[in-house]
C-alpha positions as CSV (number, residue, x, y, z in Angstrom):
1,X,73.0,137.7,39.1
2,X,73.7,139.6,42.1
3,X,71.4,137.5,44.2
4,X,73.0,134.3,42.6
5,X,76.5,135.5,43.9
6,X,75.2,136.2,47.2
7,X,73.9,132.9,47.6
8,X,77.1,131.7,46.4
9,X,78.9,133.7,49.0
10,X,76.6,132.7,51.5
11,X,76.8,129.1,51.0
12,X,80.5,129.1,51.0
13,X,81.0,131.5,54.4
14,X,78.5,128.5,55.7
15,X,80.7,125.8,54.5
16,X,83.6,127.7,55.9
17,X,82.0,128.6,59.3
18,X,80.5,124.8,59.5
19,X,83.9,123.5,58.4
20,X,85.7,125.3,61.0
21,X,83.4,124.8,63.3
22,X,83.3,120.9,62.5
23,X,87.4,120.9,62.6
24,X,87.3,122.9,66.3
25,X,85.0,120.4,67.4
26,X,87.0,117.3,66.5
27,X,90.1,119.0,68.1
28,X,87.9,119.5,71.4
29,X,87.2,115.7,71.4
30,X,90.2,113.6,70.0
31,X,93.2,115.9,70.0
32,X,95.6,114.8,72.4
33,X,95.0,117.0,75.8
34,X,96.1,115.3,78.9
35,X,99.6,114.3,80.1
36,X,100.8,115.3,76.5
37,X,104.6,114.2,76.2
38,X,104.2,113.3,79.8
39,X,104.2,110.2,82.0
40,X,100.8,108.8,83.5
41,X,99.5,110.1,86.3
42,X,97.0,108.8,89.2
43,X,94.1,111.8,90.0
44,X,91.9,111.8,92.9
45,X,88.6,112.6,93.0
46,X,86.7,113.2,96.5
47,X,83.0,113.4,97.2
48,X,83.4,117.1,98.2
49,X,85.3,117.8,95.1
50,X,83.7,120.6,92.9
51,X,84.3,120.7,89.1
52,X,85.7,124.0,88.8
53,X,88.4,123.4,91.6
54,X,89.0,120.1,90.0
55,X,89.6,121.5,86.3
56,X,91.7,124.3,87.8
57,X,93.7,121.6,89.7
58,X,94.3,119.5,86.5
59,X,95.9,122.4,84.5
60,X,98.2,123.7,87.5
61,X,99.3,120.0,87.9
62,X,100.2,120.1,84.4
63,X,97.4,117.0,83.6
64,X,95.4,118.6,81.2
65,X,97.2,121.3,78.5
66,X,93.8,123.3,77.4
67,X,91.4,123.5,80.2
68,X,88.8,125.5,78.3
69,X,88.7,122.7,75.7
70,X,88.6,120.2,78.3
71,X,86.0,121.6,80.3
72,X,83.7,122.4,77.5
73,X,83.5,118.8,76.9
74,X,83.3,117.8,80.0
75,X,80.1,119.9,80.9
76,X,78.3,121.2,77.5
77,X,78.7,117.7,76.0
78,X,79.3,115.0,78.7
79,X,77.6,116.5,81.7
80,X,80.5,115.3,83.8
81,X,80.1,118.7,86.4
82,X,77.3,116.8,87.3
83,X,78.0,113.3,87.6
84,X,81.3,113.4,89.0
85,X,82.2,110.1,90.8
86,X,84.8,109.9,93.9
87,X,88.0,107.7,93.4
88,X,91.7,107.1,91.8
89,X,91.8,107.2,88.6
90,X,94.9,106.7,85.8
91,X,95.1,109.1,83.3
92,X,97.9,108.3,80.8
93,X,99.8,110.1,78.1
94,X,98.0,111.9,75.3
95,X,94.5,110.8,76.2
96,X,91.9,113.0,74.6
97,X,89.7,115.1,76.2
98,X,86.8,112.8,75.3
99,X,88.6,109.4,76.6
100,X,90.0,111.2,79.8
101,X,86.3,112.4,81.0
102,X,84.6,109.5,79.8
103,X,87.2,107.5,82.1
104,X,86.3,109.9,85.1
105,X,82.8,110.0,84.6
106,X,82.6,106.1,84.3
107,X,83.6,105.6,88.0
108,X,86.5,103.0,86.2
109,X,89.0,103.3,88.9
110,X,92.6,102.4,89.1
111,X,92.8,99.8,92.1
112,X,95.1,100.2,95.1
113,X,97.5,97.8,97.1
114,X,96.9,97.4,100.7
115,X,99.6,95.4,102.8
116,X,98.9,94.5,106.7
117,X,101.2,92.3,108.7
118,X,102.7,92.6,112.2
119,X,99.5,93.3,113.7
120,X,98.7,92.4,117.1
121,X,95.5,94.7,118.2
122,X,92.6,96.0,116.3
123,X,94.1,99.3,116.1
124,X,97.3,98.3,114.5
125,X,95.4,96.7,111.8
126,X,92.9,99.6,111.3
127,X,95.7,101.6,111.1
128,X,97.7,99.5,108.4
129,X,94.6,98.4,106.5
130,X,93.5,102.1,105.4
131,X,96.9,103.3,105.4
132,X,96.4,103.3,101.1
133,X,92.8,103.8,100.9
134,X,90.4,106.6,101.1
135,X,88.7,105.0,104.7
136,X,90.4,106.8,107.5
137,X,91.4,104.3,110.4
138,X,88.9,105.6,113.0
139,X,86.1,105.0,111.3
140,X,87.2,101.2,110.1
141,X,88.0,100.7,114.2
142,X,84.5,101.2,114.8
143,X,83.7,98.7,112.3
144,X,85.8,96.3,114.1
145,X,84.3,96.9,117.4
146,X,80.7,96.5,115.9
147,X,79.6,93.3,117.0
148,X,76.2,93.6,114.9
149,X,78.4,94.0,111.8
150,X,80.9,91.5,112.6
151,X,77.9,89.4,113.3
152,X,77.1,88.5,109.6
153,X,80.5,87.3,109.1
154,X,80.4,85.0,112.0
155,X,82.8,87.2,114.4
156,X,83.0,89.3,116.7
157,X,84.9,92.5,118.2
158,X,87.2,89.4,120.4
159,X,87.5,86.9,117.7
160,X,87.6,89.7,114.4
161,X,91.3,89.5,113.8
162,X,91.2,85.8,112.9
163,X,89.7,86.8,110.0
164,X,92.4,89.3,108.5
165,X,94.8,87.2,107.2
166,X,97.8,88.7,106.5
167,X,99.0,89.9,103.0
168,X,98.6,92.1,100.1
169,X,95.2,92.8,98.3
170,X,93.8,94.8,95.6
171,X,90.8,97.4,96.3
172,X,89.4,100.4,95.2
173,X,90.3,103.7,96.9
174,X,86.9,104.3,97.7
175,X,86.1,101.1,99.5
176,X,83.9,101.5,102.5
177,X,84.2,99.6,105.8
178,X,81.5,97.2,104.8
179,X,83.2,96.5,101.5
180,X,86.3,95.8,103.2
181,X,85.1,93.5,105.4
182,X,83.3,91.5,102.9
183,X,86.7,91.6,100.9
184,X,88.3,90.2,104.1
185,X,85.8,87.5,104.8
186,X,85.8,86.8,100.7
187,X,90.1,86.1,101.3
188,X,89.2,84.4,104.1
189,X,86.7,81.6,102.9
190,X,89.2,81.2,100.2
191,X,92.1,80.2,102.7
192,X,89.7,78.0,104.6
193,X,89.7,75.3,101.9
194,X,87.9,71.5,102.3
195,X,91.1,70.3,103.5
196,X,92.7,72.9,105.8
197,X,89.0,72.5,107.5
198,X,89.9,68.8,107.7
199,X,93.1,69.2,109.5
200,X,91.5,71.8,111.9
201,X,88.6,69.3,112.8
202,X,91.5,66.7,113.2
203,X,93.5,68.6,115.6
204,X,90.5,69.5,117.6
205,X,89.9,73.3,116.5
206,X,87.9,75.5,115.1
207,X,89.3,77.8,112.4
208,X,88.9,80.6,114.6
209,X,90.7,78.6,117.5
210,X,93.7,77.9,114.6
211,X,94.3,81.6,114.2
212,X,93.9,81.9,118.2
213,X,96.5,79.5,118.4
214,X,98.8,80.4,115.3
215,X,98.8,84.0,116.7
216,X,100.6,82.8,120.1
217,X,103.2,80.7,118.3
218,X,104.0,83.5,115.9
219,X,104.7,85.5,119.0
220,X,106.4,82.7,120.5
221,X,109.4,82.2,118.0
222,X,110.4,84.1,115.1
223,X,111.7,80.7,113.4
224,X,108.7,79.8,111.0
225,X,110.6,76.3,110.8
226,X,109.8,75.6,114.5
227,X,105.5,76.6,114.4
228,X,104.6,73.0,113.7
229,X,106.4,71.5,116.9
230,X,105.3,74.3,118.8
231,X,102.1,73.9,118.2
232,X,102.2,70.0,119.0
233,X,103.5,71.1,122.2
234,X,100.6,73.4,122.8
235,X,98.0,70.5,121.5
236,X,99.6,68.2,123.5
237,X,98.8,70.3,126.2
238,X,95.1,71.4,125.3
239,X,94.2,67.5,124.7
240,X,95.6,66.8,128.4
241,X,93.9,69.7,129.9
242,X,97.3,71.3,131.0
243,X,97.3,75.3,131.1
244,X,98.7,76.2,128.4
245,X,101.0,79.0,130.2
246,X,101.9,80.4,127.1
247,X,103.7,83.8,127.8
248,X,102.4,85.9,124.7
249,X,99.1,86.0,126.3
250,X,100.2,87.6,129.6
251,X,101.7,90.4,127.2
252,X,98.9,91.0,125.4
253,X,96.8,91.0,128.4
254,X,99.1,93.5,129.7
255,X,98.8,95.2,126.8
256,X,102.6,95.6,126.3
257,X,104.5,93.2,123.8
258,X,107.9,95.3,124.6
259,X,108.0,92.6,127.6
260,X,111.1,90.7,127.5
261,X,110.8,88.7,130.6
262,X,107.4,87.7,132.0
263,X,107.2,88.2,135.9
264,X,105.1,86.7,138.4
265,X,103.4,89.9,138.4
266,X,102.1,89.2,134.8
267,X,101.0,85.8,135.6
268,X,98.5,87.3,138.6
269,X,97.1,89.5,136.0
270,X,93.0,88.6,136.0
271,X,92.1,88.5,132.6
272,X,91.0,85.7,130.3
273,X,93.8,85.9,127.8
274,X,95.9,84.9,131.1
275,X,96.8,81.2,130.0
276,X,98.5,80.6,133.5
277,X,95.2,81.6,135.3
278,X,92.5,80.1,132.8
279,X,92.9,76.5,131.0
280,X,92.0,76.6,127.4
281,X,92.9,79.0,124.8
282,X,92.1,82.6,125.1
283,X,89.3,83.7,124.0
284,X,90.6,85.1,120.5
285,X,93.5,85.9,118.4
286,X,96.2,87.9,120.2
287,X,97.1,89.0,116.6
288,X,96.6,88.9,112.8
289,X,98.2,85.5,112.9
290,X,100.3,85.1,109.7
291,X,99.8,82.2,107.1
292,X,102.5,80.5,107.8
293,X,101.7,80.4,111.6
294,X,98.2,79.3,110.9
295,X,99.6,76.6,108.4
296,X,102.1,75.6,111.5
297,X,99.4,74.8,113.5
298,X,97.3,72.8,111.0
299,X,100.7,70.7,109.8
300,X,101.5,70.2,114.1
301,X,104.0,67.7,114.7
302,X,103.0,64.6,116.9
303,X,105.2,64.3,119.3
304,X,105.5,63.8,123.2
305,X,106.5,67.2,124.1
306,X,104.6,69.3,126.5
307,X,107.2,72.1,127.5
308,X,109.7,74.3,125.7
309,X,111.8,77.3,126.6
310,X,114.2,79.8,124.5
311,X,117.6,78.5,124.3
312,X,120.1,80.1,126.5
313,X,122.1,81.7,123.3
314,X,119.3,84.1,122.1
315,X,119.4,82.6,119.0
316,X,115.9,82.4,118.9
317,X,115.3,78.8,118.8
318,X,113.9,76.9,121.6
319,X,114.8,73.6,123.8
320,X,111.7,71.0,123.9
321,X,111.1,68.7,126.8
322,X,108.8,65.9,127.7
323,X,108.6,66.4,131.4
324,X,108.6,68.5,134.1
325,X,111.9,68.2,135.6
326,X,113.9,68.1,132.1
327,X,112.3,71.5,131.3
328,X,113.1,72.9,134.7
329,X,116.6,72.3,134.1
330,X,116.4,74.2,130.9
331,X,114.3,77.0,131.8
332,X,116.5,77.9,134.6
333,X,119.7,77.9,131.8
334,X,117.3,80.2,129.9
335,X,116.7,82.3,133.2
336,X,120.4,82.7,134.0
337,X,121.2,83.5,130.6
338,X,118.5,86.8,131.1
339,X,120.3,87.6,134.4
340,X,123.7,87.5,132.8
341,X,122.6,90.1,130.2
342,X,120.6,92.3,133.2
343,X,117.5,91.3,131.8
344,X,115.1,91.8,134.4
345,X,112.0,92.7,132.7
């Protein structure tokens, strides 16, 4: 009888212990423990992040309510401490330990948006495109100057700006230089449809030459409605073998786009970008041309203008001329306006 009572007691005690353990295990796995009654939060995991430090930060930042259960599930059950993947992750309110750790362990990152525009030099591009990602600008700038890498995509360190079409793109925070290059080449190829390629061919230009001319036009005017007309002027000059004489190329050659008045000294700069000295288009874009300026070239106006100059009212618009004599009259008006405004350089 006593033995039977002992067996019953042991069985009951074991059941209680097992039930308690099962309940505790269930709570560790399935009870909300992440951002309880808080808003969603982005967390970052770096290559050098160790699990203990990461767990401490999650607790200090009030992402995790109970670090002990989170740590136990992460290490003892899911081996997350041995399988941490760098990235940018979105944790949502009331996630369980199991949900959060599985997400982190999977490497399923929350994408980040990158935006770049108003880019004139490769240094500008490297700085703007890496602003929201793990990749640093210096490393990406090296890629922009790596002819071997760029050759895979049909570009070199002189023409590479043509491959980057200013816009907003979605990438992962951990994107590498080569992955970012691949993404931009994909976007470039997506832009260059058969229709656009046909228009470029009709203008007698390659896609890179379209970008090169578009970059010049973009610097010439801040009025997109003028782009196609200005493009027509330059295409007319190219077809006749005339010097482009584009002031923005001199600013690029001088490395100074703050120049307000192009002078003779600028025209003497010996550079392949000096279109007052060398015929044809410069060897590559002087900036990352926007879609509007690219379309301005592709849809250039077929007219008989060979010259244009900024209007003397500083409105940003331009006056166009068919002959040099007409142009010189209008150019003198603009030069007088610059003198009156005391703009000498």
